[in-house]
Structures are given as C-alpha cells and as structure tokens.
C-alpha positions as CSV (number, residue, x, y, z in Angstrom):
1,X,144.1,-46.2,105.8
2,X,141.6,-49.0,106.3
3,X,142.1,-51.9,104.0
4,X,139.1,-54.2,103.3
5,X,139.6,-57.8,102.6
6,X,137.3,-59.1,99.8
7,X,135.8,-62.6,100.0
8,X,135.8,-62.9,96.2
9,X,136.7,-61.1,93.0
10,X,133.0,-60.4,92.4
11,X,132.6,-58.5,95.6
12,X,135.7,-56.5,94.8
13,X,134.3,-55.7,91.3
14,X,131.0,-54.6,92.6
15,X,132.5,-52.2,95.1
16,X,135.1,-50.7,92.8
17,X,132.5,-50.1,90.1
18,X,130.4,-48.0,92.5
19,X,129.8,-44.7,90.7
20,X,131.1,-41.4,92.1
21,X,128.5,-39.0,93.3
22,X,129.2,-35.3,93.8
23,X,128.5,-34.1,97.3
24,X,129.4,-31.3,99.7
25,X,132.8,-31.1,101.3
26,X,131.4,-32.2,104.6
27,X,129.8,-35.3,103.1
28,X,133.0,-36.1,101.2
29,X,135.1,-35.9,104.4
30,X,132.7,-38.3,106.1
31,X,132.9,-40.8,103.2
32,X,136.8,-40.7,103.3
33,X,137.0,-41.4,107.0
34,X,134.5,-44.3,107.0
35,X,135.7,-47.8,106.1
36,X,134.9,-49.2,102.7
37,X,132.5,-52.1,103.1
38,X,131.4,-54.4,100.3
39,X,127.7,-54.1,99.5
40,X,125.8,-57.3,98.8
41,X,123.0,-55.7,96.8
42,X,124.4,-52.4,95.4
43,X,121.8,-49.7,94.5
44,X,121.0,-49.0,90.9
45,X,121.9,-45.6,89.5
46,X,120.3,-44.4,86.4
47,X,122.0,-42.7,83.5
48,X,125.6,-43.6,84.6
49,X,128.4,-45.4,82.9
50,X,128.1,-48.2,85.5
51,X,124.7,-49.1,84.2
52,X,126.0,-51.0,81.3
53,X,127.8,-53.4,83.7
54,X,124.5,-54.4,85.4
55,X,122.8,-56.3,82.6
56,X,121.4,-58.8,85.1
57,X,119.8,-56.3,87.4
58,X,116.0,-56.7,87.5
59,X,115.5,-52.9,87.6
60,X,117.5,-52.4,84.4
61,X,115.6,-54.8,82.2
62,X,114.2,-53.1,79.1
63,X,110.5,-52.5,79.4
64,X,108.9,-53.6,76.1
65,X,105.5,-52.3,75.3
66,X,103.1,-55.1,74.5
67,X,102.0,-54.9,70.9
68,X,98.3,-55.1,70.1
69,X,97.4,-58.5,68.8
70,X,96.5,-58.4,65.2
71,X,93.1,-59.8,64.2
72,X,94.0,-63.0,62.3
73,X,91.7,-64.9,60.2
74,X,91.2,-67.3,63.0
75,X,90.1,-64.5,65.4
76,X,87.8,-63.1,62.8
77,X,86.2,-66.5,62.4
78,X,85.7,-66.8,66.2
79,X,84.0,-63.4,66.2
80,X,81.7,-64.4,63.4
81,X,80.9,-67.7,65.2
82,X,80.1,-65.7,68.4
83,X,77.8,-63.4,66.5
84,X,76.0,-66.3,64.9
85,X,75.6,-67.9,68.2
86,X,74.2,-64.7,69.7
87,X,71.7,-64.3,66.9
88,X,70.7,-68.0,67.2
89,X,70.1,-67.6,71.0
90,X,67.9,-64.5,70.3
91,X,65.9,-66.4,67.7
92,X,65.4,-69.3,70.1
93,X,64.3,-66.9,72.9
94,X,61.8,-65.3,70.5
95,X,60.4,-68.7,69.6
96,X,60.1,-69.7,73.3
97,X,58.3,-66.4,74.1
98,X,55.9,-67.0,71.1
99,X,55.1,-70.5,72.3
100,X,54.4,-69.3,75.8
101,X,52.2,-66.5,74.4
102,X,50.3,-69.0,72.3
103,X,49.8,-71.2,75.3
104,X,48.4,-68.4,77.4
105,X,46.0,-67.4,74.6
106,X,44.9,-71.0,74.1
107,X,44.1,-71.3,77.8
108,X,41.8,-68.3,77.6
109,X,39.5,-70.0,75.0
110,X,36.6,-72.3,75.7
111,X,36.7,-75.9,74.5
112,X,34.2,-75.2,71.8
113,X,36.3,-72.3,70.4
114,X,39.4,-74.4,70.5
115,X,37.8,-77.2,68.5
116,X,36.5,-74.7,65.9
117,X,39.8,-72.9,65.5
118,X,41.7,-76.2,65.3
119,X,39.5,-77.4,62.4
120,X,40.1,-74.1,60.6
121,X,43.8,-74.0,61.4
122,X,44.8,-75.9,58.3
123,X,42.9,-73.5,56.0
124,X,44.5,-70.5,57.7
125,X,48.0,-71.9,57.5
126,X,47.6,-72.9,53.9
127,X,46.4,-69.3,53.0
128,X,49.3,-67.7,54.8
129,X,51.8,-70.1,53.2
130,X,50.5,-69.4,49.7
131,X,50.6,-65.6,50.2
132,X,54.0,-65.6,51.8
133,X,55.4,-67.9,49.1
134,X,54.1,-65.6,46.3
135,X,55.6,-62.5,47.9
136,X,58.9,-64.3,48.6
137,X,59.1,-65.5,44.9
138,X,58.2,-62.0,43.7
139,X,60.9,-60.4,45.8
140,X,63.5,-63.0,44.6
141,X,62.4,-62.4,41.0
142,X,62.7,-58.6,41.4
143,X,66.2,-58.9,42.9
144,X,67.4,-61.1,40.1
145,X,65.9,-58.7,37.5
146,X,67.6,-55.7,39.3
147,X,71.0,-57.5,39.2
148,X,70.6,-58.3,35.5
149,X,69.6,-54.7,34.7
150,X,72.6,-53.4,36.6
151,X,74.8,-55.8,34.7
152,X,73.7,-55.0,31.2
153,X,73.6,-51.3,31.9
154,X,77.1,-51.4,33.5
155,X,75.6,-49.9,36.7
156,X,78.3,-49.8,39.4
157,X,75.9,-48.9,42.2
158,X,77.0,-50.8,45.4
159,X,74.9,-53.5,47.1
160,X,74.3,-52.3,50.7
161,X,74.0,-55.9,51.8
162,X,77.3,-56.9,50.4
163,X,80.3,-56.6,52.7
164,X,82.7,-56.9,49.7
165,X,81.1,-53.8,48.0
166,X,81.1,-51.8,51.2
167,X,84.6,-52.7,52.2
168,X,85.8,-51.7,48.8
169,X,84.1,-48.3,49.0
170,X,85.4,-47.7,52.5
171,X,89.0,-48.6,51.5
172,X,88.7,-46.1,48.5
173,X,87.3,-43.3,50.7
174,X,89.7,-43.8,53.6
175,X,92.7,-42.7,51.6
176,X,93.8,-39.2,52.7
177,X,94.2,-36.6,50.0
178,X,94.8,-32.9,49.7
179,X,92.3,-32.4,47.0
180,X,89.6,-30.4,48.7
181,X,87.2,-30.4,45.8
182,X,87.4,-34.2,45.8
183,X,86.5,-34.2,49.5
184,X,83.2,-32.3,48.8
185,X,82.2,-35.0,46.2
186,X,83.1,-37.8,48.6
187,X,81.0,-36.3,51.4
188,X,78.0,-36.2,49.1
189,X,78.8,-39.7,47.9
190,X,79.0,-41.1,51.5
191,X,75.6,-39.5,52.2
192,X,74.1,-41.4,49.2
193,X,75.6,-44.7,50.4
194,X,74.3,-44.2,54.0
195,X,70.8,-43.5,52.6
196,X,71.0,-46.8,50.5
197,X,72.0,-48.7,53.7
198,X,69.0,-47.2,55.6
199,X,66.6,-48.2,52.8
200,X,68.0,-51.8,52.8
201,X,67.7,-51.9,56.6
202,X,64.0,-50.9,56.5
203,X,63.4,-53.4,53.8
204,X,64.8,-56.2,56.0
205,X,62.7,-55.1,58.9
206,X,59.5,-55.1,56.8
207,X,60.2,-58.8,56.1
208,X,61.2,-59.6,59.7
209,X,64.8,-60.2,58.8
210,X,67.0,-59.2,61.7
211,X,70.3,-61.1,61.1
212,X,71.8,-58.1,59.1
213,X,71.2,-55.4,61.6
214,X,74.7,-55.3,63.1
215,X,76.0,-55.2,59.5
216,X,74.1,-52.1,58.8
217,X,74.9,-50.4,62.1
218,X,78.6,-51.1,61.7
219,X,79.0,-49.8,58.1
220,X,76.9,-46.7,58.7
221,X,79.2,-45.7,61.6
222,X,82.3,-46.4,59.6
223,X,81.0,-44.2,56.8
224,X,80.0,-41.4,59.2
225,X,83.5,-41.5,60.7
226,X,85.1,-41.1,57.3
227,X,82.7,-38.3,56.4
228,X,83.7,-36.5,59.7
229,X,87.3,-36.8,58.8
230,X,86.7,-35.3,55.3
231,X,84.9,-32.3,56.9
232,X,87.8,-31.8,59.4
233,X,90.2,-31.8,56.4
234,X,88.2,-29.0,54.8
235,X,88.1,-27.0,58.0
236,X,91.9,-27.4,58.4
237,X,92.5,-26.3,54.8
238,X,90.6,-23.0,55.4
239,X,92.5,-22.5,58.6
240,X,96.0,-23.1,57.2
241,X,95.4,-21.0,54.1
242,X,94.3,-17.9,56.0
243,X,97.3,-15.9,54.7
244,X,96.1,-16.5,51.1
245,X,92.8,-14.9,51.9
246,X,94.5,-12.1,53.7
247,X,96.6,-11.3,50.6
248,X,93.3,-11.2,48.6
249,X,91.9,-8.8,51.1
250,X,95.0,-6.6,51.1
251,X,94.7,-6.3,47.3
252,X,91.1,-5.1,47.6
253,X,92.0,-2.7,50.5
254,X,94.8,-1.1,48.4
255,X,93.2,-0.9,45.0
256,X,89.5,-0.6,45.8
257,X,89.1,1.0,49.2
258,X,92.5,2.9,49.2
259,X,93.0,1.7,52.8
260,X,96.1,0.5,54.6
261,X,97.0,-3.2,54.0
262,X,96.9,-5.4,57.1
263,X,100.1,-6.8,58.5
264,X,101.9,-6.9,61.9
265,X,103.5,-3.4,61.3
266,X,100.3,-1.6,60.3
267,X,97.9,-3.1,62.8
268,X,98.2,-0.3,65.4
269,X,97.8,2.4,62.7
270,X,94.7,0.7,61.3
271,X,93.2,0.5,64.8
272,X,93.8,4.3,65.3
273,X,92.1,5.1,62.0
274,X,89.1,2.8,62.7
275,X,88.6,4.6,66.0
276,X,87.9,7.8,64.0
277,X,85.9,5.9,61.3
278,X,84.3,2.8,62.8
279,X,82.4,1.7,59.6
280,X,85.8,0.8,58.0
281,X,86.2,-2.1,60.5
282,X,83.9,-4.4,58.3
283,X,86.2,-3.9,55.4
284,X,89.0,-5.7,57.3
285,X,86.9,-8.8,57.8
286,X,87.0,-11.8,55.5
287,X,84.1,-14.2,54.8
288,X,84.7,-17.4,52.9
289,X,82.2,-20.1,51.9
290,X,83.0,-23.7,50.9
291,X,81.4,-25.4,47.9
292,X,77.8,-26.2,48.7
293,X,76.1,-29.6,48.4
294,X,72.9,-31.2,49.6
295,X,74.8,-32.8,52.4
296,X,77.4,-30.2,53.6
297,X,78.0,-26.5,53.8
298,X,80.6,-24.4,55.7
299,X,81.5,-20.8,56.1
300,X,84.6,-19.1,57.7
301,X,84.7,-15.6,59.1
302,X,88.2,-14.1,59.7
303,X,88.7,-11.0,61.9
304,X,92.4,-10.0,62.1
305,X,91.8,-6.9,64.3
306,X,92.2,-7.4,68.0
307,X,90.1,-4.6,69.5
308,X,86.4,-4.0,69.7
309,X,86.3,-0.3,68.7
310,X,82.5,0.0,68.5
311,X,79.3,-1.8,68.9
312,X,79.5,-5.5,68.0
313,X,77.4,-6.6,65.0
314,X,76.3,-10.1,64.3
315,X,78.3,-12.2,61.9
316,X,76.1,-12.8,58.8
317,X,76.4,-16.2,57.3
318,X,73.6,-15.4,54.8
319,X,74.2,-18.3,52.5
320,X,73.7,-20.9,55.2
321,X,70.1,-20.6,56.3
322,X,70.5,-16.8,56.8
323,X,72.4,-17.7,60.0
324,X,73.5,-14.8,62.1
325,X,75.7,-15.2,65.3
326,X,76.6,-12.4,67.7
327,X,79.7,-13.4,69.6
328,X,80.2,-12.3,73.2
329,X,82.3,-9.1,73.9
330,X,84.9,-11.1,75.7
331,X,85.8,-12.9,72.4
332,X,85.2,-9.9,70.1
333,X,88.3,-8.2,71.4
334,X,90.6,-10.9,70.0
335,X,91.9,-11.8,66.6
336,X,89.9,-14.9,65.7
337,X,88.2,-17.2,63.2
338,X,84.6,-18.1,63.5
339,X,83.5,-21.0,61.4
340,X,80.1,-22.8,60.9
341,X,79.3,-26.1,59.3
342,X,76.0,-27.5,58.3
343,X,75.1,-31.2,57.6
344,X,71.8,-32.7,56.5
345,X,72.3,-35.7,58.8
346,X,73.2,-36.3,62.4
347,X,76.9,-37.0,62.6
348,X,77.0,-37.3,66.4
349,X,74.4,-39.9,67.5
350,X,75.0,-43.5,66.5
351,X,72.5,-45.0,64.0
352,X,71.4,-47.7,66.4
353,X,71.1,-45.3,69.3
354,X,67.6,-44.0,69.9
355,X,67.1,-40.3,70.3
356,X,63.7,-38.6,70.8
357,X,64.5,-35.6,68.7
358,X,64.0,-35.4,65.0
359,X,66.1,-32.7,63.2
360,X,64.4,-30.1,61.0
361,X,66.6,-28.1,58.7
362,X,69.9,-29.9,59.4
363,X,72.6,-29.8,62.1
364,X,74.8,-26.8,62.8
365,X,78.3,-26.8,64.3
366,X,79.8,-23.5,65.3
367,X,83.4,-22.9,66.6
368,X,85.5,-19.9,67.5
369,X,89.3,-20.2,67.4
370,X,92.4,-18.0,67.5
371,X,93.9,-16.7,64.3
372,X,97.0,-18.5,63.2
373,X,100.3,-16.6,63.5
374,X,101.5,-14.9,60.3
375,X,104.6,-16.1,58.5
376,X,107.8,-14.2,59.1
377,X,109.7,-12.9,56.0
378,X,113.4,-12.2,56.6
379,X,116.2,-12.0,54.0
380,X,114.2,-13.7,51.3
381,X,113.2,-16.6,53.6
382,X,109.7,-17.3,54.8
383,X,109.2,-19.0,58.2
384,X,105.7,-20.5,58.3
385,X,104.2,-21.6,61.7
386,X,103.6,-25.3,62.2
387,X,100.0,-26.4,62.4
388,X,98.7,-28.6,65.3
389,X,95.3,-30.0,65.9
390,X,95.1,-28.1,69.2
391,X,94.8,-24.8,67.3
392,X,91.3,-25.8,66.2
393,X,90.1,-26.2,69.8
394,X,87.2,-23.8,70.5
395,X,87.9,-20.8,72.8
396,X,86.1,-21.1,76.1
397,X,84.2,-18.3,77.9
398,X,84.8,-17.5,81.5
399,X,81.8,-17.9,83.8
400,X,79.5,-15.0,84.1
401,X,80.0,-13.7,80.6
402,X,77.2,-13.2,78.0
403,X,76.2,-16.0,75.6
404,X,76.1,-16.3,71.8
405,X,73.0,-14.8,70.2
406,X,71.8,-16.9,67.2
407,X,69.3,-16.4,64.5
408,X,68.5,-18.5,61.4
409,X,65.6,-19.3,59.0
410,X,64.3,-22.7,57.9
411,X,64.0,-23.4,54.2
412,X,60.5,-23.7,52.7
413,X,61.1,-27.4,51.8
414,X,60.9,-28.3,55.5
415,X,57.5,-28.8,57.1
416,X,56.8,-26.5,60.1
417,X,53.6,-26.6,62.2
418,X,52.8,-25.9,65.8
419,X,55.6,-23.8,67.3
420,X,55.0,-25.2,70.8
421,X,56.4,-28.6,69.6
422,X,59.6,-27.2,68.1
423,X,62.8,-27.0,70.1
424,X,66.4,-26.0,69.7
425,X,68.6,-28.7,71.2
426,X,72.4,-29.0,71.7
427,X,74.6,-32.0,71.7
428,X,76.2,-32.6,75.1
429,X,77.7,-35.7,76.8
430,X,76.6,-38.0,74.0
431,X,73.0,-36.9,73.7
432,X,70.8,-34.2,72.4
433,X,69.4,-32.0,75.1
434,X,67.5,-28.7,75.6
435,X,70.0,-27.6,78.2
436,X,72.1,-24.5,77.3
437,X,69.4,-22.8,75.3
438,X,67.7,-19.6,76.4
439,X,65.2,-17.1,75.0
440,X,64.0,-19.4,72.3
441,X,61.5,-17.8,69.8
442,X,60.1,-19.7,66.8
443,X,58.0,-17.8,64.3
444,X,56.1,-20.1,61.9
445,X,55.0,-17.3,59.6
446,X,58.5,-16.0,58.9
447,X,60.1,-19.5,59.5
448,X,62.7,-17.8,61.8
449,X,64.3,-19.1,64.9
450,X,66.2,-17.0,67.5
451,X,67.9,-18.1,70.8
452,X,70.9,-17.7,73.1
453,X,73.6,-20.3,73.2
454,X,75.8,-20.6,76.3
455,X,78.7,-22.5,74.7
456,X,80.0,-23.4,71.3
457,X,78.0,-26.6,70.9
458,X,76.3,-28.3,67.9
459,X,72.7,-27.3,67.7
460,X,69.6,-28.0,65.6
461,X,65.9,-27.1,65.4
462,X,64.0,-30.3,66.2
463,X,60.6,-31.7,67.0
464,X,59.9,-34.8,69.0
465,X,60.3,-38.0,66.9
466,X,57.0,-39.2,68.2
467,X,55.1,-35.9,67.9
468,X,52.8,-37.3,65.3
469,X,52.0,-40.6,67.2
470,X,49.5,-42.1,67.8
471,X,47.7,-41.0,64.7
472,X,44.3,-39.4,65.2
473,X,42.9,-41.5,62.4
474,X,44.1,-43.6,59.5
475,X,42.1,-45.2,56.6
476,X,43.1,-47.6,53.8
477,X,40.9,-48.1,50.7
478,X,41.2,-50.0,47.4
479,X,40.8,-47.8,44.3
480,X,41.4,-50.6,41.8
481,X,43.1,-54.0,41.7
482,X,46.4,-52.2,41.2
483,X,46.1,-49.2,43.4
484,X,45.5,-48.5,47.1
485,X,45.0,-45.2,48.9
486,X,46.0,-44.5,52.6
487,X,45.0,-41.4,54.4
488,X,46.5,-40.4,57.8
489,X,45.8,-37.5,60.1
490,X,48.6,-37.2,62.6
491,X,48.6,-35.9,66.2
492,X,49.8,-32.5,64.9
493,X,46.7,-32.5,62.5
494,X,48.9,-33.0,59.4
495,X,46.7,-34.6,56.7
496,X,48.8,-37.0,54.7
497,X,47.6,-38.9,51.6
498,X,49.6,-41.6,49.8
499,X,48.7,-43.5,46.6
500,X,50.3,-46.9,46.4
501,X,50.6,-49.0,43.2
502,X,52.5,-52.2,42.5
503,X,55.9,-50.7,42.5
504,X,55.9,-47.0,43.5
505,X,54.1,-44.6,45.8
506,X,53.1,-40.9,45.4
507,X,52.5,-38.3,48.0
508,X,49.2,-36.6,47.4
509,X,48.7,-34.6,50.7
510,X,49.8,-32.1,51.9
511,X,49.5,-30.6,48.5
512,X,52.1,-27.9,49.1
513,X,54.8,-30.4,50.1
514,X,53.8,-32.9,47.4
515,X,54.1,-30.3,44.6
516,X,57.3,-28.8,45.8
517,X,59.4,-31.9,46.9
518,X,57.5,-35.0,45.8
519,X,56.7,-34.4,42.2
520,X,57.8,-37.9,41.0
521,X,56.7,-41.3,42.4
522,X,59.2,-43.0,44.7
523,X,59.6,-46.4,46.3
524,X,57.6,-46.4,49.5
525,X,60.6,-46.7,51.9
526,X,62.4,-43.8,50.1
527,X,59.3,-41.7,50.4
528,X,58.9,-42.4,54.1
529,X,62.6,-41.6,54.8
530,X,62.4,-38.4,52.7
531,X,59.3,-37.3,54.6
532,X,61.2,-37.9,57.9
533,X,64.1,-35.7,56.6
534,X,61.6,-32.9,56.0
535,X,60.2,-33.1,59.5
536,X,57.3,-35.6,59.3
537,X,58.1,-39.0,60.9
538,X,55.7,-41.8,60.0
539,X,58.1,-44.6,60.9
540,X,57.3,-45.7,64.5
541,X,59.6,-47.6,66.9
542,X,58.9,-49.4,70.1
543,X,60.9,-46.7,72.0
544,X,58.4,-44.2,70.7
545,X,55.6,-46.1,72.5
546,X,57.7,-46.2,75.7
547,X,58.1,-42.4,75.6
548,X,54.4,-41.9,75.0
549,X,53.6,-44.5,77.7
550,X,51.2,-46.2,75.3
551,X,50.7,-49.8,74.2
552,X,52.9,-51.3,71.4
553,X,51.2,-54.3,69.8
554,X,53.0,-57.7,69.5
555,X,54.4,-58.2,66.0
556,X,52.8,-61.7,65.7
557,X,49.3,-60.3,66.0
558,X,50.3,-57.3,63.8
559,X,51.5,-59.7,61.0
560,X,48.2,-61.7,61.2
561,X,46.2,-58.5,60.8
562,X,48.3,-57.4,57.8
563,X,47.6,-60.7,56.1
564,X,43.8,-60.5,56.8
565,X,43.7,-56.9,55.6
566,X,45.4,-57.6,52.3
567,X,43.1,-60.6,51.6
568,X,39.9,-58.5,51.9
569,X,41.0,-55.0,51.0
570,X,39.6,-55.2,47.5
571,X,36.1,-55.0,48.9
572,X,36.5,-53.4,52.4
573,X,37.9,-50.2,53.7
574,X,39.7,-50.3,57.0
575,X,40.4,-47.5,59.5
576,X,41.5,-46.9,63.1
577,X,39.4,-47.7,66.1
578,X,39.4,-45.6,69.2
579,X,39.4,-48.8,71.3
580,X,42.6,-50.1,69.9
581,X,44.9,-48.3,72.4
582,X,42.6,-49.3,75.3
583,X,43.1,-53.0,75.0
584,X,46.2,-55.1,75.6
585,X,49.3,-55.7,73.4
586,X,47.9,-59.1,72.4
587,X,44.8,-57.5,70.7
588,X,44.3,-55.3,67.7
589,X,40.9,-53.6,67.1
590,X,40.1,-51.9,63.7
591,X,37.0,-50.8,61.9
592,X,35.9,-52.0,58.5
593,X,33.1,-51.2,56.0
594,X,32.1,-52.4,52.5
595,X,33.3,-50.0,49.8
596,X,30.9,-50.6,46.9
597,X,32.1,-47.7,44.7
598,X,35.9,-48.1,45.5
599,X,35.9,-44.5,46.6
600,X,38.6,-43.3,49.0
601,X,36.2,-40.8,50.6
602,X,33.3,-43.3,51.3
603,X,32.3,-43.1,55.0
604,X,29.2,-45.2,54.9
605,X,25.4,-44.7,54.4
606,X,22.1,-46.3,55.5
607,X,23.1,-49.7,54.1
608,X,26.8,-49.9,55.0
609,X,28.0,-49.0,58.5
610,X,31.4,-49.2,60.2
611,X,31.9,-52.3,62.3
612,X,34.7,-53.4,64.7
613,X,36.9,-56.4,64.3
614,X,39.0,-57.8,67.1
615,X,42.1,-59.7,66.2
616,X,44.0,-62.0,68.6
617,X,46.7,-64.5,67.9
618,X,45.3,-66.9,65.2
619,X,41.7,-65.7,65.5
620,X,39.4,-62.9,64.6
621,X,35.9,-62.0,65.7
622,X,33.2,-59.4,64.7
623,X,32.3,-57.3,67.8
624,X,28.8,-56.2,68.7
625,X,29.7,-52.6,69.5
626,X,31.5,-50.0,67.4
627,X,33.3,-46.7,67.9
628,X,30.0,-44.8,68.5
629,X,29.5,-46.8,71.7
630,X,30.3,-45.1,75.0
631,X,31.9,-48.3,76.5
632,X,34.0,-51.0,75.0
633,X,32.5,-54.4,74.8
634,X,34.2,-57.6,73.7
635,X,31.0,-59.4,73.0
636,X,30.7,-60.9,69.6
637,X,28.0,-59.8,67.2
638,X,24.8,-61.8,67.1
639,X,24.9,-65.1,65.4
640,X,28.7,-64.9,64.9
641,X,31.6,-66.7,66.4
642,X,35.4,-66.3,66.2
643,X,37.3,-67.8,63.3
644,X,40.9,-68.4,62.4
645,X,40.9,-65.9,59.5
646,X,38.8,-62.9,58.4
647,X,38.2,-64.4,55.0
648,X,36.7,-67.5,56.6
649,X,34.6,-65.3,58.9
650,X,33.2,-63.4,55.9
651,X,32.4,-66.6,54.0
652,X,30.9,-68.4,57.0
653,X,28.5,-65.6,58.0
654,X,27.9,-64.2,54.5
655,X,28.9,-60.7,55.5
656,X,29.7,-59.6,52.0
657,X,26.7,-58.6,49.9
658,X,26.1,-60.7,46.7
659,X,26.9,-57.8,44.4
660,X,30.4,-57.5,46.0
661,X,31.1,-61.3,46.2
662,X,32.7,-61.2,42.8
663,X,35.2,-58.6,43.9
664,X,36.3,-60.4,47.0
665,X,37.8,-63.1,44.8
666,X,39.6,-60.4,42.7
667,X,42.6,-60.4,45.0
668,X,45.2,-57.7,44.3
669,X,48.3,-58.7,42.4
670,X,51.3,-59.9,44.3
671,X,53.4,-56.8,43.6
672,X,50.8,-54.5,45.2
673,X,50.4,-56.9,48.2
674,X,54.2,-56.9,48.7
675,X,54.4,-53.1,48.4
676,X,51.5,-52.6,50.8
677,X,52.9,-55.0,53.3
678,X,56.3,-53.2,53.2
679,X,54.6,-49.8,53.9
680,X,52.5,-51.0,56.8
681,X,55.4,-52.9,58.4
682,X,57.9,-50.1,58.1
683,X,55.3,-47.6,59.5
684,X,54.2,-50.1,62.2
685,X,50.8,-48.6,61.6
686,X,48.8,-51.2,63.5
687,X,51.3,-51.5,66.3
688,X,51.2,-48.0,67.8
689,X,48.0,-46.5,66.5
C-alpha cells in the first residue's frame, strides 16, 4: 500500500472528502493501484454531499437574479425633467426654423416692400393679438363654465387632460374579475374614454398646443391594452365553459330532435348515423353569441364531430355583419372551435403610428382552435382538464392547402363609394397590408365583400386614409353674423356640406348620411371624428401629403391665412384655387369674391368676379390673374401692392363696395370665430388642398 504524506491538515481534508464515483471494474482497479495524490484545486461535483463543505468555491456561489429597479419618485422626476427638456429643445428648434424662414422671406422682398410692411407691422400684430386674446379668454371662460356645470350637476365625467382622473380610471379597470357582463360594460366604457381623449388631442392641435401629445398617446395605449385583456377574458370564458353549452345541446338533441346525445362513448355511433343522414350533422353544432355593444361583438362556433362526412358548408355568423367563413378541409376534419370578434376601433396599430388605411365597418379577428378535452366522471368524482393559454393558439395550415373563404356585408351606416378604392387588408408584422388576400370582390349595390384569406389573421375592409385628398374644391361663405357654411367636394366626388354656428355644427350633405346618422348637431371635432369612423376622412396629416407626393403648407402661413379669412368672411366668400398646389410650401393661394346676398350658392355675376389672393409670411397681395388663366402669374393686380394684412389691403385699395362697407365692420362673434378656427385647423384645409 502506498501511503501519502500530507503537508497540512487542509490537504488531507480536501483529499479525504473527495466524493466516490461509480465506475466500471476496470476503472476501479486502476484507481486502486494508482497512488493517492493530494489535489491542490479539487474539481467541483454538483448534487453531492461534499458540496456543502465547499462554501468558499467560486463555482458554488449562489446565483442571485438581479431585481428590476423600482421606479422611485426621484426616477419619475428625472423622467419628467427629461421630457420637459426634450419638449423645450423641440420648441427652440421650431423657433430657430421660423426665424430662418422669416429671414429668407425678408431677403426676397424689395426695399420699398420692406419699408411698407414694416410700417404696417404694428397694425397687423395688434389685430392678431386682439383676436387671439379674445379667443383665448373665450376658451378659458367656456372651460370654467363647463367645470362649474359638471360640479353642480354632479357629473363624474373624467377630464382627458388630467392624469389623476385617467390614472384612477385605469386602476379601477385594471382589476381582474370573473363577471363577464361587467367586462362588456367596461369595454364600451373604455371606448368612450378613448374617444374623449382623441377629441381633447384634436382640440390641442387646433390651438397649436403640443406639450400634451405624449400624455394622450400613453393613456390611449394603456386603455387599449386593458380593453384587449377584457376581450381575451371573454374568449377564455366561452372556451372553458364549452361543456355547459354541450349539455344544453344534448338536452335539445334528446327532447327535440330525438337524437343521440354527444359524449365520448357515443361519438362513433353518431358518425355512423350521420354518414346515412348527412343533414343531421348541423344539429350537432353549437353557435353562441356574446352580448353586443357598439364597440365589441363576438361569436363562437363549436363542432364536436371529428370527421367531414359530406360537403363543407360555410359557418354562418349572421349577427356579425352577415359574416360567413368556409374553413379548409384540412381543419374541417377535426373537433374544433371557431370564434370571431369584431371591434369598432383598431386595437393593433398604436395611436401615434401612422397607417395609410382607414377601416370601414370595423375590424374582424378570426381564430380556429382545438376543442378542450371533456371532463372525466368516475365514482362520483369529476376530473376537469386544466386550462392553459396555449390552448387558444390558432391552428396552422400546412403549405399547399386551400385558404379560408370569407363573405360579409357592410352596414348601411357606413359610406361606400368607388369599389376600386376599397381593399381588404390583414394585420401582419406590425402593419396593415394587402398581402394574403386573394379573389377580392366588392359589390357597392349589395354592400357585400368576398375574398380568400390565407391565414387566420385580423382583417378589415378599408380605403386609403388620403383617398379624399386633395379636395377638388372647397368653399366657405357667411350666412349670418352667427352662422357659416362650408361646402367640400372630395377626390371621390363626395359632396359634403357643414353648417357651423357659435357652438355646434350640423352635417347637411350627403343628405342620406345626415338624416340617418347625424340628425342632431355636434361639436365640430366630434362630427369630424364620427365622419371618419363612417369612412369619410376630412382630417389631413402631413404624412398624407407625403403619400400623395404633394405640397403641405407651412403652419405659420396657414395660421396667417386663417386669421385674415375670419376677419373678412362676413363680406367675402373664399374657395380653393387650382394654383395653390403648384406653388411652394411658403405660399397659399385662394380665391375670394364679394357675397352681397350672403348666399351659400353665389358664384358671381357681371359685377362680382372671383379673384386670387396670394399669402406669404406676414404679407398678402391681390394677383392679376385668376383660375380662368392658362398660366400662373405672380404679378400683382394693377394699382395694388402687397400689405401685411388682408383687411389693410381691402381698406387701402377700396376693394369693398360702399354698400358692403357696413358689413365688413360687423365681425362675427368670438364664439363663431373660435369654432371656425378649430374646424379649419383640425382639417388642415388650407395646408393640403
């Protein structure tokens, strides 16, 4: 026997504590014949009793998962400061760009024009300040009055600009509950809140207030996420309670149809009988609908039989837009659940993300999943299967198999025109796209849509968001000191007429749409958003101009034109000029004409003719040519020069006839001016048309 001398007690301890390892007899013999040598760095063996003696080994240190840092009040304050700094830098950049733009415009002018505009600058600034001050005070007064009315009437409607109100609502809605009927009400309530936030966002944009945009984006996404969770809970409820619906079906099969009840023991006998009498197959199918609301609908089709048997017929979800879906034969041979959900909003694309598609008739989600396993009943005990989220994953088709055939109809409340500009799009990879759609047919007369769908993807009927831009023509006329009429003919030849008073607006044209869905006057922003939900988008964005490859006017020039227009609208009518899109982004050209009878249909006569006005930053001029000319000319009209303001130009050159001079001083009330400015700014009427 070889005896090893140890240099220290520690070496002896390390060697003797070496764990035993099972090995073959040959390996064991070799180990016994070899001398035992102390190991300076013994290897680490996991899951052995010797591990507890190696507390100081680096490999045996307990790996602790780093916890996520909680957002303390200090961190939140830092985030707020960073956001404020970002907004401040954006505002400073906007001011620098504006100053550079003003400098470039100033260099283009002659010395004589500079001196003249400089002398008129004080008058122009004073007019703008007075008008803006009046509108600002009116808005403040309206807000205070609204708050007071809400207080005395105990109105608990939330303020979409208040983080406290929105956080309270989100906290209340975030709590999970098993009350499905409450989920339906909460889904509808969330849609109402999202609409209020959208209205507040558009109101801020109309007043060039941009510091709350992130606030609106953030809370809309939070509410949409909660709403999606509520919808998922409803789907899960109908999936888990499949056996309850099966019991109801068995009762009907037994007492009404006198057929075999469905269970695991009778399945084969039922299939044999159906082979002889195929029409009985439909009696073994279950169709369930959820509670319906203006925001959400859902239907569930249960098919417990696992063989085809005869020709496949479409699943008829008649109460959801007459939707019919024919599933591929590959899936029809399985026991499955096919469910469909419908929402009136887009739950997939973020609110701040631009998409070129405008939904018409809502968004559909369709999904096909396997039936849950039935509970086992033995000796008075019931063993129910455990639910997992993976059970609601859609079944996938193998390549080369046929697609889903779909058919649905659009409700009469939605506006359909020009089938060539209607598409069915699917949501894939974070965007809406026309990929995956085949054999699309849209019939305007029957309001029906049919197509083939390759996969179980969300889909919707849509038109391009910019399909109506730029407008073919628009015209604004004053009917009285308290009423304005605007008429628009869009790119799709939709004739739209809106009457605007000091507080509300009323849709007049198209008559069919107005009589059916716009019987009561609405605030102008709500009317425009409602029109967009029905398929007519009048709210332009800069991204629309990029898609159309057209000019989008600078907001500084647009604001100046709006002010000039409101000051003189009592006497003049204004309409679109064909030259506006053929000049640069720093110019706006519109037509104007005296309106002696305050008639919305007045188009001129021998005495009064349409003339063109050219607006640039801080100046306006009367052009020599008009829209009847073959070529555009920037020459000024004879005996006229540019001025800082349209009102000054009219007074200096006595453009207004004496009989109308009285009316030009009868400026519309501040409420109407505020409402008109909101409408034109939200629509960006002068910027894209």
